[in-house]
Structure formats: structure tokens, C-alpha cells
N, CA and C atoms as a LAMMPS dump frame, in Angstrom:
ITEM: TIMESTEP
0
ITEM: NUMBER OF ATOMS
396
ITEM: BOX BOUNDS ff ff ff
-5.0000000000000000e+02 5.0000000000000000e+02
-5.0000000000000000e+02 5.0000000000000000e+02
-5.0000000000000000e+02 5.0000000000000000e+02
ITEM: ATOMS id mol type element x y z
1 1 1 N 237.759 -45.44 230.137
2 1 2 C 236.831 -46.381 229.546
3 1 3 C 237.589 -47.33 228.63
4 2 1 N 237.279 -48.622 228.72
5 2 2 C 237.905 -49.613 227.853
6 2 3 C 237.319 -49.518 226.464
7 3 1 N 238.178 -49.495 225.452
8 3 2 C 237.709 -49.392 224.08
9 3 3 C 237.707 -50.732 223.38
10 4 1 N 238.304 -51.74 224.016
11 4 2 C 238.389 -53.06 223.395
12 4 3 C 237.388 -54 224.068
13 5 1 N 236.297 -54.371 223.38
14 5 2 C 235.3 -55.236 224.002
15 5 3 C 235.872 -56.592 224.417
16 6 1 N 236.811 -57.146 223.639
17 6 2 C 237.408 -58.423 223.973
18 6 3 C 238.181 -58.331 225.289
19 7 1 N 238.904 -57.238 225.49
20 7 2 C 239.643 -57.044 226.732
21 7 3 C 238.681 -56.988 227.913
22 8 1 N 237.544 -56.343 227.747
23 8 2 C 236.543 -56.267 228.805
24 8 3 C 236.031 -57.666 229.155
25 9 1 N 235.788 -58.495 228.152
26 9 2 C 235.315 -59.853 228.38
27 9 3 C 236.37 -60.653 229.15
28 10 1 N 237.629 -60.534 228.739
29 10 2 C 238.719 -61.255 229.406
30 10 3 C 238.854 -60.798 230.852
31 11 1 N 238.846 -59.502 231.095
32 11 2 C 238.972 -58.984 232.452
33 11 3 C 237.8 -59.411 233.328
34 12 1 N 236.606 -59.448 232.78
35 12 2 C 235.427 -59.889 233.524
36 12 3 C 235.566 -61.36 233.886
37 13 1 N 236.002 -62.168 232.937
38 13 2 C 236.174 -63.598 233.19
39 13 3 C 237.234 -63.826 234.256
40 14 1 N 238.321 -63.106 234.212
41 14 2 C 239.374 -63.264 235.198
42 14 3 C 238.905 -62.847 236.588
43 15 1 N 238.097 -61.824 236.65
44 15 2 C 237.599 -61.359 237.934
45 15 3 C 236.719 -62.384 238.619
46 16 1 N 236.038 -63.243 237.847
47 16 2 C 235.165 -64.255 238.416
48 16 3 C 235.867 -65.576 238.662
49 17 1 N 237.1 -65.703 238.241
50 17 2 C 237.82 -66.966 238.401
51 17 3 C 238.209 -67.176 239.858
52 18 1 N 238.184 -68.417 240.258
53 18 2 C 238.59 -68.776 241.605
54 18 3 C 239.852 -69.622 241.488
55 19 1 N 240.886 -69.243 242.206
56 19 2 C 242.163 -69.943 242.124
57 19 3 C 242.113 -71.253 242.9
58 20 1 N 243.064 -72.113 242.584
59 20 2 C 243.228 -73.35 243.339
60 20 3 C 243.571 -72.993 244.787
61 21 1 N 242.979 -73.686 245.715
62 21 2 C 243.137 -73.391 247.129
63 21 3 C 244.342 -74.136 247.7
64 22 1 N 245.333 -73.387 248.183
65 22 2 C 246.552 -73.996 248.716
66 22 3 C 246.268 -74.804 249.984
67 23 1 N 245.452 -74.29 250.886
68 23 2 C 245.197 -75.002 252.15
69 23 3 C 244.504 -76.339 251.909
70 24 1 N 243.552 -76.355 251.004
71 24 2 C 242.89 -77.629 250.678
72 24 3 C 243.895 -78.564 250.02
73 25 1 N 244.729 -78.021 249.147
74 25 2 C 245.777 -78.84 248.534
75 25 3 C 246.639 -79.477 249.627
76 26 1 N 247.123 -78.659 250.544
77 26 2 C 248.071 -79.137 251.556
78 26 3 C 247.439 -80.157 252.504
79 27 1 N 246.193 -79.956 252.883
80 27 2 C 245.57 -80.845 253.867
81 27 3 C 244.852 -82.047 253.248
82 28 1 N 244.433 -81.933 251.999
83 28 2 C 243.633 -82.994 251.392
84 28 3 C 244.316 -83.688 250.218
85 29 1 N 244.908 -82.912 249.323
86 29 2 C 245.485 -83.484 248.104
87 29 3 C 246.905 -84 248.334
88 30 1 N 247.766 -83.179 248.88
89 30 2 C 249.17 -83.569 249.018
90 30 3 C 249.369 -84.86 249.817
91 31 1 N 248.61 -85.109 250.883
92 31 2 C 248.79 -86.375 251.606
93 31 3 C 248.542 -87.612 250.73
94 32 1 N 247.76 -87.464 249.685
95 32 2 C 247.507 -88.59 248.772
96 32 3 C 248.81 -89.026 248.104
97 33 1 N 249.705 -88.084 247.84
98 33 2 C 250.97 -88.403 247.183
99 33 3 C 251.905 -89.2 248.097
100 34 1 N 251.621 -89.21 249.387
101 34 2 C 252.438 -89.94 250.354
102 34 3 C 251.811 -91.281 250.749
103 35 1 N 250.579 -91.485 250.338
104 35 2 C 249.805 -92.644 250.771
105 35 3 C 250.226 -93.913 250.026
106 36 1 N 250.425 -94.98 250.77
107 36 2 C 250.726 -96.275 250.186
108 36 3 C 249.413 -96.909 249.751
109 37 1 N 249.37 -97.28 248.487
110 37 2 C 248.175 -97.923 247.953
111 37 3 C 248.509 -99.387 247.665
112 38 1 N 247.593 -100.296 247.876
113 38 2 C 247.869 -101.717 247.626
114 38 3 C 248.408 -101.937 246.202
115 39 1 N 249.448 -102.685 246.112
116 39 2 C 250.114 -103.08 244.855
117 39 3 C 250.779 -101.922 244.102
118 40 1 N 250.876 -100.757 244.707
119 40 2 C 251.495 -99.604 244.057
120 40 3 C 252.487 -98.912 244.993
121 41 1 N 253.482 -98.318 244.409
122 41 2 C 254.381 -97.461 245.175
123 41 3 C 253.663 -96.142 245.464
124 42 1 N 254.104 -95.455 246.5
125 42 2 C 253.556 -94.125 246.784
126 42 3 C 253.968 -93.185 245.644
127 43 1 N 253.146 -92.218 245.317
128 43 2 C 253.45 -91.264 244.242
129 43 3 C 254.829 -90.633 244.438
130 44 1 N 255.138 -90.272 245.682
131 44 2 C 256.394 -89.587 245.98
132 44 3 C 257.609 -90.426 245.604
133 45 1 N 257.492 -91.748 245.646
134 45 2 C 258.621 -92.613 245.341
135 45 3 C 259.114 -92.38 243.909
136 46 1 N 258.204 -92.302 242.971
137 46 2 C 258.588 -92.116 241.563
138 46 3 C 258.677 -90.65 241.154
139 47 1 N 257.914 -89.805 241.826
140 47 2 C 257.823 -88.419 241.374
141 47 3 C 258.732 -87.44 242.113
142 48 1 N 259.42 -87.88 243.15
143 48 2 C 260.377 -87 243.831
144 48 3 C 261.584 -86.836 242.921
145 49 1 N 261.895 -85.598 242.618
146 49 2 C 263.046 -85.266 241.767
147 49 3 C 262.921 -85.853 240.364
148 50 1 N 261.705 -86.073 239.9
149 50 2 C 261.481 -86.604 238.555
150 50 3 C 261.91 -85.582 237.498
151 51 1 N 262.078 -86.044 236.288
152 51 2 C 262.476 -85.154 235.196
153 51 3 C 261.311 -84.84 234.265
154 52 1 N 260.104 -85.126 234.686
155 52 2 C 258.913 -84.81 233.888
156 52 3 C 258.06 -83.8 234.653
157 53 1 N 256.971 -83.33 234.077
158 53 2 C 256.204 -82.238 234.703
159 53 3 C 255.684 -82.499 236.116
160 54 1 N 255.389 -83.746 236.476
161 54 2 C 254.899 -84.013 237.829
162 54 3 C 256.092 -84.371 238.709
163 55 1 N 256.792 -83.337 239.133
164 55 2 C 257.983 -83.491 239.962
165 55 3 C 257.666 -83.004 241.368
166 56 1 N 257.721 -83.929 242.325
167 56 2 C 257.511 -83.568 243.719
168 56 3 C 258.858 -83.333 244.387
169 57 1 N 258.849 -82.499 245.396
170 57 2 C 260.055 -82.258 246.178
171 57 3 C 260.41 -83.539 246.93
172 58 1 N 261.685 -83.904 246.961
173 58 2 C 262.077 -85.071 247.757
174 58 3 C 261.843 -84.785 249.25
175 59 1 N 261.419 -85.793 249.97
176 59 2 C 261.266 -85.639 251.421
177 59 3 C 262.647 -85.561 252.064
178 60 1 N 262.751 -84.762 253.118
179 60 2 C 263.998 -84.708 253.872
180 60 3 C 264.224 -86.068 254.53
181 61 1 N 265.474 -86.463 254.749
182 61 2 C 265.75 -87.755 255.397
183 61 3 C 264.995 -87.895 256.723
184 62 1 N 264.274 -89.001 256.857
185 62 2 C 263.516 -89.269 258.072
186 62 3 C 262.164 -88.571 258.147
187 63 1 N 261.866 -87.685 257.209
188 63 2 C 260.601 -86.935 257.241
189 63 3 C 259.45 -87.795 256.719
190 64 1 N 258.282 -87.566 257.267
191 64 2 C 257.083 -88.255 256.785
192 64 3 C 256.147 -87.295 256.059
193 65 1 N 256.482 -86.002 256.096
194 65 2 C 255.711 -84.963 255.402
195 65 3 C 256.669 -83.919 254.856
196 66 1 N 256.164 -83.107 253.946
197 66 2 C 256.957 -82.023 253.395
198 66 3 C 256.913 -80.815 254.328
199 67 1 N 257.947 -79.989 254.262
200 67 2 C 257.924 -78.714 254.965
201 67 3 C 256.95 -77.802 254.226
202 68 1 N 256.587 -76.683 254.833
203 68 2 C 255.682 -75.768 254.151
204 68 3 C 256.313 -75.235 252.864
205 69 1 N 257.594 -74.948 252.883
206 69 2 C 258.275 -74.459 251.672
207 69 3 C 258.236 -75.516 250.571
208 70 1 N 258.458 -76.773 250.933
209 70 2 C 258.392 -77.848 249.943
210 70 3 C 256.963 -78.017 249.427
211 71 1 N 255.991 -77.921 250.315
212 71 2 C 254.585 -78.034 249.907
213 71 3 C 254.214 -76.93 248.934
214 72 1 N 254.706 -75.735 249.164
215 72 2 C 254.406 -74.63 248.247
216 72 3 C 255.014 -74.876 246.866
217 73 1 N 256.212 -75.465 246.826
218 73 2 C 256.817 -75.815 245.531
219 73 3 C 256.003 -76.909 244.854
220 74 1 N 255.588 -77.908 245.619
221 74 2 C 254.748 -78.97 245.061
222 74 3 C 253.437 -78.396 244.526
223 75 1 N 252.83 -77.483 245.287
224 75 2 C 251.58 -76.852 244.869
225 75 3 C 251.77 -76.134 243.536
226 76 1 N 252.858 -75.407 243.419
227 76 2 C 253.142 -74.685 242.171
228 76 3 C 253.253 -75.665 241.003
229 77 1 N 253.967 -76.755 241.214
230 77 2 C 254.13 -77.767 240.172
231 77 3 C 252.79 -78.396 239.801
232 78 1 N 252.065 -78.845 240.814
233 78 2 C 250.792 -79.528 240.594
234 78 3 C 249.773 -78.591 239.948
235 79 1 N 249.818 -77.323 240.284
236 79 2 C 248.877 -76.354 239.715
237 79 3 C 248.966 -76.28 238.191
238 80 1 N 250.132 -76.588 237.658
239 80 2 C 250.308 -76.576 236.202
240 80 3 C 249.774 -77.84 235.54
241 81 1 N 249.377 -78.809 236.337
242 81 2 C 248.902 -80.087 235.811
243 81 3 C 247.39 -80.23 235.898
244 82 1 N 246.727 -79.146 236.265
245 82 2 C 245.273 -79.194 236.356
246 82 3 C 244.657 -78.059 235.545
247 83 1 N 243.446 -78.318 235.102
248 83 2 C 242.639 -77.282 234.457
249 83 3 C 241.539 -76.946 235.461
250 84 1 N 241.661 -75.791 236.131
251 84 2 C 240.675 -75.453 237.16
252 84 3 C 239.244 -75.623 236.669
253 85 1 N 238.462 -76.314 237.477
254 85 2 C 237.064 -76.555 237.157
255 85 3 C 236.826 -77.782 236.304
256 86 1 N 237.893 -78.422 235.812
257 86 2 C 237.724 -79.534 234.876
258 86 3 C 238.611 -80.731 235.238
259 87 1 N 238.177 -81.534 236.192
260 87 2 C 238.996 -82.673 236.601
261 87 3 C 239.377 -83.61 235.457
262 88 1 N 238.456 -83.91 234.563
263 88 2 C 238.748 -84.858 233.484
264 88 3 C 239.536 -84.244 232.332
265 89 1 N 239.88 -82.979 232.462
266 89 2 C 240.777 -82.333 231.503
267 89 3 C 242.116 -82.027 232.178
268 90 1 N 242.32 -82.591 233.36
269 90 2 C 243.514 -82.325 234.16
270 90 3 C 244.407 -83.556 234.189
271 91 1 N 245.618 -83.406 233.684
272 91 2 C 246.536 -84.54 233.606
273 91 3 C 246.799 -85.161 234.968
274 92 1 N 246.8 -84.359 236.027
275 92 2 C 247.008 -84.887 237.374
276 92 3 C 245.981 -85.959 237.713
277 93 1 N 244.776 -85.815 237.215
278 93 2 C 243.702 -86.756 237.525
279 93 3 C 243.54 -87.862 236.496
280 94 1 N 243.809 -87.583 235.231
281 94 2 C 243.584 -88.634 234.235
282 94 3 C 244.78 -89.563 234.069
283 95 1 N 245.98 -89.111 234.387
284 95 2 C 247.164 -89.952 234.204
285 95 3 C 247.128 -91.204 235.095
286 96 1 N 246.845 -91.094 236.393
287 96 2 C 246.85 -92.289 237.238
288 96 3 C 245.513 -93.039 237.291
289 97 1 N 244.524 -92.57 236.549
290 97 2 C 243.194 -93.175 236.536
291 97 3 C 243.132 -94.281 235.483
292 98 1 N 242.483 -95.379 235.81
293 98 2 C 242.331 -96.482 234.862
294 98 3 C 241.729 -95.977 233.551
295 99 1 N 242.256 -96.508 232.454
296 99 2 C 241.771 -96.103 231.136
297 99 3 C 240.272 -96.379 231
298 100 1 N 239.814 -97.494 231.533
299 100 2 C 238.397 -97.865 231.462
300 100 3 C 237.507 -96.905 232.257
301 101 1 N 238.106 -96.12 233.136
302 101 2 C 237.354 -95.158 233.953
303 101 3 C 237.498 -93.725 233.439
304 102 1 N 238.101 -93.577 232.257
305 102 2 C 238.263 -92.25 231.678
306 102 3 C 239.671 -91.711 231.767
307 103 1 N 240.61 -92.541 232.218
308 103 2 C 241.983 -92.109 232.371
309 103 3 C 242.784 -92.197 231.093
310 104 1 N 244.02 -91.725 231.183
311 104 2 C 244.94 -91.759 230.05
312 104 3 C 245.263 -93.214 229.706
313 105 1 N 245.736 -93.396 228.497
314 105 2 C 246.038 -94.751 228.051
315 105 3 C 247.243 -95.352 228.769
316 106 1 N 248.205 -94.511 229.177
317 106 2 C 249.427 -95.025 229.775
318 106 3 C 249.839 -94.231 231.013
319 107 1 N 250.281 -94.943 232.025
320 107 2 C 250.899 -94.343 233.22
321 107 3 C 251.913 -95.355 233.72
322 108 1 N 253.175 -95.006 233.667
323 108 2 C 254.219 -95.967 234.015
324 108 3 C 254.135 -96.436 235.461
325 109 1 N 253.461 -95.697 236.303
326 109 2 C 253.306 -96.08 237.708
327 109 3 C 252.098 -96.957 237.963
328 110 1 N 251.463 -97.419 236.913
329 110 2 C 250.262 -98.231 237.084
330 110 3 C 249.048 -97.355 237.348
331 111 1 N 247.953 -98.002 237.537
332 111 2 C 246.694 -97.289 237.776
333 111 3 C 246.47 -97.147 239.269
334 112 1 N 246.756 -95.985 239.758
335 112 2 C 246.57 -95.719 241.185
336 112 3 C 245.084 -95.736 241.543
337 113 1 N 244.254 -95.378 240.582
338 113 2 C 242.819 -95.285 240.835
339 113 3 C 242.071 -96.13 239.805
340 114 1 N 241.369 -97.142 240.283
341 114 2 C 240.629 -98.043 239.396
342 114 3 C 239.38 -97.377 238.832
343 115 1 N 238.84 -96.417 239.576
344 115 2 C 237.631 -95.741 239.109
345 115 3 C 237.563 -94.329 239.677
346 116 1 N 236.644 -93.564 239.143
347 116 2 C 236.416 -92.208 239.634
348 116 3 C 235.704 -92.221 240.988
349 117 1 N 235.315 -93.404 241.449
350 117 2 C 234.666 -93.529 242.752
351 117 3 C 235.672 -93.619 243.897
352 118 1 N 236.954 -93.762 243.574
353 118 2 C 237.977 -93.841 244.615
354 118 3 C 237.941 -92.552 245.435
355 119 1 N 237.87 -92.638 246.758
356 119 2 C 237.776 -91.434 247.596
357 119 3 C 238.943 -90.46 247.408
358 120 1 N 240.148 -90.969 247.193
359 120 2 C 241.283 -90.074 246.974
360 120 3 C 241.17 -89.368 245.627
361 121 1 N 240.732 -90.098 244.608
362 121 2 C 240.54 -89.47 243.298
363 121 3 C 239.457 -88.395 243.41
364 122 1 N 238.385 -88.716 244.126
365 122 2 C 237.29 -87.754 244.302
366 122 3 C 237.756 -86.517 245.063
367 123 1 N 238.64 -86.688 246.034
368 123 2 C 239.157 -85.541 246.794
369 123 3 C 239.948 -84.608 245.881
370 124 1 N 240.793 -85.191 245.03
371 124 2 C 241.558 -84.36 244.098
372 124 3 C 240.629 -83.695 243.093
373 125 1 N 239.647 -84.438 242.599
374 125 2 C 238.698 -83.883 241.631
375 125 3 C 237.906 -82.729 242.245
376 126 1 N 237.504 -82.865 243.498
377 126 2 C 236.751 -81.793 244.167
378 126 3 C 237.602 -80.539 244.29
379 127 1 N 238.889 -80.703 244.6
380 127 2 C 239.792 -79.556 244.705
381 127 3 C 239.92 -78.842 243.351
382 128 1 N 240.062 -79.611 242.295
383 128 2 C 240.179 -79.022 240.955
384 128 3 C 238.858 -78.38 240.552
385 129 1 N 237.755 -79.056 240.802
386 129 2 C 236.442 -78.556 240.398
387 129 3 C 236.075 -77.265 241.125
388 130 1 N 236.509 -77.118 242.36
389 130 2 C 236.187 -75.921 243.139
390 130 3 C 236.824 -74.656 242.559
391 131 1 N 237.879 -74.828 241.808
392 131 2 C 238.574 -73.68 241.202
393 131 3 C 238.088 -73.538 239.762
394 132 1 N 237.119 -72.698 239.573
395 132 2 C 236.599 -72.512 238.209
396 132 3 C 236.574 -71.06 237.828
């Protein structure tokens, strides 16, 4: 029998938590990092081998997608940039979002998403929101 009520609360909360889904990440979120957006570089261009927390694996020469091993490393990295269940508390989503739409004040790569209505932003938000 557990004698610490706080430990029981923590264990109960953890048991109900849903982790970020790797398959949804790989099929829905990760392709966004490779997508060319008008007037912007692809995320991978600046974030491959970056020295800050959002570091994507560099693509192999001639590759148009990451290998599964590279995707798993990217997933691990990206997972640290989100707060499961809370898209607007997740740096992955607020950093590239326009400040007027609820995004961070600064993103050196410009505003990839002008609003929260952008389908790619919504796809990432849905992935984060599903993990609560």
C-alpha cells in the first residue's frame, strides 16, 4: 500500500498520460520541416545540425526524406520542444508563428505561419494536443 498520497496522485496522473505519437509525427509533422513555404527557407535548411534546441538531422546527400533512424532522432529532439496537450505552450509551435497570432516575439527564420489557421500549423497543434 502506498503511504504517500502525493506519490499516488503523481502515479495516477502518469498512468492517464498519452505520449506523443511517433507515427503521426513521422507522417504528418516531420514533412512540414521539409516543405518549401513562399518567401521562406525550409525548416531543415536552418535547423539541420543547428546549435540550438531545435536541431534536425541533416539529410543524406541526394535524399528528400530522413531515414527512420534520423526521424527517430528528430522526434526525440522535437518532443522536448512541446508541452503535450498544450500547443500554445510549446516552443515548436509558438516560435515560427506570427506574433500577432500568438507566437513568440522573435524567430530568426521569419514567420513560417501567419496565423493559427495555417493547415500545417494546425497539423502540428493537433499532434501536440492529442498527447495530454
